[in-house]
C-alpha positions as CSV (number, residue, x, y, z in Angstrom):
1,M,-10.7,-38.4,66.1
2,H,-14.4,-37.2,66.8
3,A,-16.8,-40.4,66.3
4,T,-18.9,-38.2,64.0
5,L,-15.9,-37.4,61.7
6,A,-14.7,-40.9,61.5
7,L,-18.1,-42.4,60.5
8,L,-18.7,-43.0,56.9
9,T,-21.6,-43.9,55.0
10,S,-21.5,-46.9,52.5
11,E,-21.5,-44.7,49.5
12,R,-18.7,-42.4,50.9
13,S,-16.6,-45.5,51.9
14,R,-16.9,-46.9,48.6
15,Q,-16.0,-43.5,46.9
16,L,-13.0,-43.3,49.0
17,I,-11.8,-47.0,48.2
18,E,-12.3,-46.0,44.4
19,L,-10.5,-42.8,44.9
20,G,-7.5,-45.0,46.7
21,A,-7.3,-47.4,44.0
22,L,-7.3,-44.6,41.3
23,L,-4.5,-43.1,43.0
24,G,-2.6,-46.4,43.3
25,L,-3.2,-46.7,39.4
26,L,-1.6,-43.3,38.6
27,S,1.3,-44.0,40.9
28,G,1.9,-46.9,38.9
29,L,1.8,-45.1,35.7
30,A,4.2,-42.6,37.3
31,L,6.5,-45.4,38.2
32,A,6.3,-46.7,34.5
33,A,6.9,-43.0,33.1
34,R,10.0,-42.8,35.4
35,E,12.0,-44.8,32.8
36,L,11.9,-41.4,30.8
37,S,15.1,-39.6,31.5
38,F,13.5,-36.2,32.3
39,F,10.9,-37.8,34.8
40,R,13.2,-39.9,36.8
41,R,13.6,-37.8,40.3
42,F,10.2,-36.1,40.1
43,G,8.3,-39.4,38.9
44,L,9.4,-41.4,42.1
45,I,8.6,-38.6,44.4
46,V,5.1,-38.2,42.5
47,A,4.6,-42.1,42.6
48,G,5.4,-42.5,46.4
49,L,3.1,-39.6,47.5
50,L,0.4,-41.0,45.4
51,L,1.0,-44.4,46.7
52,A,0.8,-43.3,50.4
53,V,-2.3,-41.1,50.0
54,G,-4.3,-43.6,48.1
55,F,-3.4,-46.5,50.4
56,A,-4.1,-44.2,53.3
57,L,-7.6,-43.5,51.9
58,I,-8.3,-47.3,51.3
59,I,-7.2,-47.9,54.8
60,W,-9.4,-45.2,56.3
61,S,-12.7,-46.0,54.6
62,V,-12.3,-49.7,55.2
63,H,-11.6,-49.1,58.9
64,F,-14.3,-46.4,59.6
65,G,-16.7,-47.1,56.8
66,K,-19.9,-49.0,57.2
67,G,-19.9,-52.7,55.3
68,F,-21.0,-52.9,51.9
């Protein structure tokens, strides 16, 4: 990865962490809604994808971002 693409400002890094945490929250809600009969299979897929993307954003922004 090119160095300038990986470098994040502290503001952008904080925004990505907030977005990742929001995606984690949404995935938790999708897992909770999975108990409804019409949402079982789709809810598990959505929750898994949201968790993966959310935590990937958090890891990326912490690794390449500047300190707060």
